[in-house]
N, C-alpha and C positions, 0 to 999 in steps of 0.2 A: 322333804314332806310329803304326804297322805292327804289328797281333800277329794271331795265331789265333783267329778264333771258331768256335762251333759255329752254323751256320746253322737243328739243329732236330738232336732225341735222333737217333741213326742209326751209319750205317756210316761208314766213312770217310770217305768220298766230302764227305760236310757238315763238312768243317774247308776255312776260306776264307781268307787271306791279307787283310786288310782291315784299316781305317786305323779307330784307336780314340784317343779322347782324352789328351792326353799328361798322364800321373799327377807329382804335384807330392810330396813327402815329408814328412810330419807331423811334429809334436816325437815324438825317440827314433826317428824312421824315417833311411833314406840311401834316394838314387835309385842304382840299375843301372843304367849303358851293356850290356846284355846283348849275349854273346859266343856263348855256347853256352846251352841246356837239355839237359835229357833225358827220356826217353818210360819212365813208371812206368807200371804196369797200373791203377794208380788212376785213369788221364786216360782210359783205356779206359772205364775204367766212368761217369766222368762226359761222356763222349761220348756216350753210350747214352744217359744221363739218369738211371741210377740209381745217381751219387755226387756229389750236391751240394755247391758248396764252403763252409762254414763262415761264421755269420753273420758278414757286414762283409770279408769275404778276396773276393779277386777273380775275375771270373769265367770269366776265361782259365784256360787249361788251363798246368800247367808246377809243378812242387811243389817243382825246384832249377834253381838257374842259375849259371853265372860271368860274371864282367865286371869292370868296372870304375866305381868309387863317380863320381857325375856331380855330386851334391848332396847336404849333410848336412841333418836335419831342425834345427830348434832345441832344444838340450841332447845331443846328439851327442858324447859323445867316444871317443878311442880309434882314429878313422878320420879320414883325409884324401881330399879327391878326389883323385882318380887311382889309387888303393889296387886293388891287383892283388888278386880277394878271389872269392868261391863263397857261394853262403846256402842255406837251408832257407829255403821260400814253402809260405805255404797257399794258394797260387795264383798266377798271373800270369808262370808264367817263359815262355811258347812268345811272347812278345813283344821288341822293338828297348827296349823300361826299362820295371824294373817296380821298386816300393818294396817295402821290406822291413824290420819293425824292426834297430836294430842290433844285438840283440844274437842276433838269429839269421843272424848274416854272420860270416866265418870267415875267415882268409887264404888266398889260393890257399899250400900247400906248396911249400916249397923243392923245386926238382928237379922239377917237374908242370906238365904243358901246358896253358895258360892254358883253352884250351878241353875236355880231358880232367879237368880241375877239379871241369866241371857233373855231372860223373856220379857226384860224391863224396857231396854233403849228403844227402842222402834215404837212400842205404842204408847211408853209414857212423852218421846218426844212429836209425834204424831197429835196426841192427846191435847197436850199442853199446847203447841205452837195453833194449831186450829182452835181451839175452846174458848183457850185463854190467852193468850198473847192477839190470837187475831179477831178474835168476837167479843172480849171482854166477858165475860162471863162473870157474873156477880153472885154475892149473897142474896136470898127471896125469888131470885128467877125463876123459870123453867128450863129445864135440857132435853130434846124430846132425842133420843138414841138408838139412830136405828142399826138393827144385830144386836143388841145388849150382851148377847152370849159367849161371844167371840171375842177375841183378845185385846181387841180392839174398845170395844161395849162395856169389857168386865171395867177393864179401867174408867172408862167414860164416866160410868155409874160412879167409881169410889170417888175420883175428880169431882164428878158433880158435887156430889154430898158432902167430901168433906172441904168443899167452897163454900158452904150452906144453901145451896140450889136443891131445887125440885127436880127430880130427875125422873120423866115418864122414859119410858123404852118400849122397843117391840122385838117378837123373839118368838121361834115357831114349837117347838116340842113343849109339852109340858115341864117333862125339867128342863130344859132352857127357861124358861118362863120362871121355873124356880127359886132357881140360881139368884136370874135378876130382882126378883123382889128381899132374895137372902141379902142383897148387896145393898139394898136400900132404897131400889126402881119401885114409883108407885106413880102411875098405873104403870102396870105392864100388859101390852096389847100382845095378840095376838096377829101377826101379818096374814097368818090363812084366814082367817075368818072373824076378822074384825077390821075396821073403819077407822084407820089411826087418824086422820085428817077432823072426824066427827069427835072423837077422843078428848083431841086433845084442846079444841072448840070450847069446849067446855069450859074448860079447866081456864080457859081468857086467850087460847095460844100461847105457843114458843117462844121464848124471846130466843132462843139458839136451839140449832139443828144439828147433829152432827149424822152425815150420811155418808151411806158406803153405795148405796146404790146408783145415784147420779139420773139418767134421763128417763129410766120408767116413774121416777119419784116426783121428778121436779117442779110439778103445777101442782102434787099433792102435796109437796113439801112448801112449796110456797101461799097455800092454801091453810096452810096449819100455826103459820108462825104470826104471831102476834106484831101491832104495829113497832114500826122500827128494829124486828127481826132480824136476825141473822143465820142464815141457811150457809154452813160449811162443806162441801163437798167435798170428799177424800178418796173414793171410787165409785167404779163405773159398772158394778155387778148387772145395774141392770140397763146396759147400753150408753153411748157417747153423744147422741145425738133428739136433742127434744126442742119444742119450741117454745119460747122463753115470753111471758105475755109481761111487758113492761108496763104496761098499764096496772095491773097486779101488785108489781111495784112499786109505782109510783105510788097509789094509793095510799099503802101503806108503810114507804119511806123503807121497803125493805133493801137488804143484802145479799148478796153472793159471793161465796170467796171459792175456788178452786185450787185448791194448792197441795202439791206435790213435797213432798220431804226427799228423796232420794239425791235428786237431780240438783238440789241447791246447792252454792258453792259453799264451800266450808267457809269465809272471811265475809264480813259485810251486815248491813243492817237487817237483812233475810236470811243471811249464813246459816247453817247448821253451829258454828261455835255460838251463837247470839243465843241459840236455840238449846242449846245443850248446857252452856250457861247460867239461863234462868229454870230449866229445869231442876239444877243442882242446887239451886238459889231455894227455890222455893216449892218445887214440888218434893225432893229428896227427903225434907223433913215431914213431909204424910209419909212416906213410904217407911222410914224409921220409926216414925212414931204407931207406925197399922192401921192408919186409918188407908189405905193403900196399897194394896199387896198384888203380886202375882197369882192367878189363877192357871194353874197348870192340868191342863187335860189326859197331859201321858207322856213321859220318857221314854225314849228310842235312841238306841243308840246308832252313831253318827252314821255309819258303814251301810244302812238301812233308812236309808233319809228317803228310798222308794217308800218305803212302807208307810211313811208316815203323809209322804204329799198325798197319796193313796186314802188315807186316814180324811183328812183335811177337804178334799174334793167330793168325798163321799157325803159328807154334811155331819150338821149337829155333832160340832165338836165344842165344849164346852170351857174357855180358857188359852191358854197355848198350849201346843206342844214342840218338847225342847228334844234339841240333838244333842245328847251325848257323847264326850268323846269315852 
């Protein structure tokens, strides 16, 4: 099969479309004939040499894909060859075929294009596991989403609104802010020239904050939380180290979670299988009803993954960049 390889850590031009050995499914796994994958920021970090895959995972980039099941491993039940699916991966999506644990496979949602389904698993599982399963967002609460126009952000806005929460978000350009408003976010705050803490405090504080910045936003996020609020950190675009004011947390009874997705085990109470099962049961109906959908910034041929990486690094991407076979 052919897949994208990283010639050496570096800029996007180190990505090459080259031949690789064909994968075969082991017990409990399925082989997917890939139709599309999607670009996530973690892929950029891996390409640069800063985010190695978990032990045992494919070194090929790609944390999600869509396609058809081509082969079942021993003991797999509930799936058939030919089923149209999408899947959460620990790696391997930028390829013609990929092997994945059956517990991380989701049916293509009814009414969703198979190519666009490639942009669902990573963002849906990330948003749902952090905002709903961990932080417990519920109707009537205020959710603050940082970076509302990206893949994670657009999904989080829609999930929050579908659950009956009010959603505030930060975004950059006017086009990005307009997209967030169209998805139901209110207020939409310019992170370039507005103070999100002041805006959110006027609303009584956020019950849940979904943050992709990390260190640079830590203290401000704590200030923006309402009493008993929850800060869910999923990224470190603003750095890894910051001083944590425990007194501020104690007075307002705040909680902070810093949870990754890729390195989790498949099974167990915090494993990917449990997340995927909950997403299938509770979030997939919201997708099939049209309340949550994939926002696609562009479709790029998979062999041109270098161009897709350059687009994401350049910024102002609204929604997902899909890699199409």
